[in-house]
C-alpha positions in Angstrom: 19.0 23.0 37.0 18.6 21.2 40.4 15.1 19.9 39.4 16.6 18.1 36.3 19.1 16.3 38.5 16.1 15.3 40.5 13.7 14.1 37.7 16.5 12.7 35.3 16.9 9.2 37.5 12.8 9.1 37.8 12.7 9.6 34.2 15.2 6.6 33.4 13.5 4.5 36.0 10.3 4.9 34.5 11.5 4.2 31.0 13.4 1.2 32.0 10.1 -0.1 33.6 8.1 0.6 30.5 10.8 -1.4 28.5 10.7 -4.3 30.9 6.9 -4.6 30.5 6.7 -4.1 27.0 9.7 -6.8 26.6 8.0 -9.4 29.1 4.7 -8.9 27.2 6.6 -9.7 24.1 7.8 -13.0 25.7 11.4 -11.7 26.0 13.4 -11.4 29.2 12.8 -8.1 30.9 16.5 -7.5 31.4 17.1 -6.6 27.7 15.4 -3.1 28.8 18.8 -2.3 30.3 20.1 -1.8 26.7 18.2 1.3 26.6 21.2 2.8 28.7 23.8 2.0 26.1 23.7 4.6 23.1 23.4 3.5 19.8 22.8 0.1 20.7 19.7 1.0 22.2 18.2 2.3 18.8 19.6 -0.8 17.2 17.7 -3.1 19.7 14.6 -1.2 19.1 14.4 -2.1 15.6 15.7 -5.7 16.2 12.8 -6.1 19.0 10.3 -4.3 16.5 10.7 -6.0 13.4 11.9 -9.8 14.6 9.6 -12.5 15.9 8.3 -12.7 19.0 8.3 -15.6 21.5 4.8 -14.8 22.5 3.7 -14.9 18.9 5.5 -18.0 18.1 3.5 -20.1 20.4 0.2 -19.0 19.3 -0.5 -16.5 21.6 -2.8 -13.5 20.9 -2.2 -9.9 21.1 -4.6 -8.4 23.6 
């Protein structure tokens, strides 16, 4: 059980870092990754980001 409490903060920080990187590449502010910490809202926002228009695509940038 102690290992869980050691690894949980590392896992949370890793997920926030990944979310930040993905959002920045999509053209959003990376601070939106903090929404991942809010239950239910995180699932809604993942759908919003997935199916909404991305600022980087609107400016004519290509996905790599």
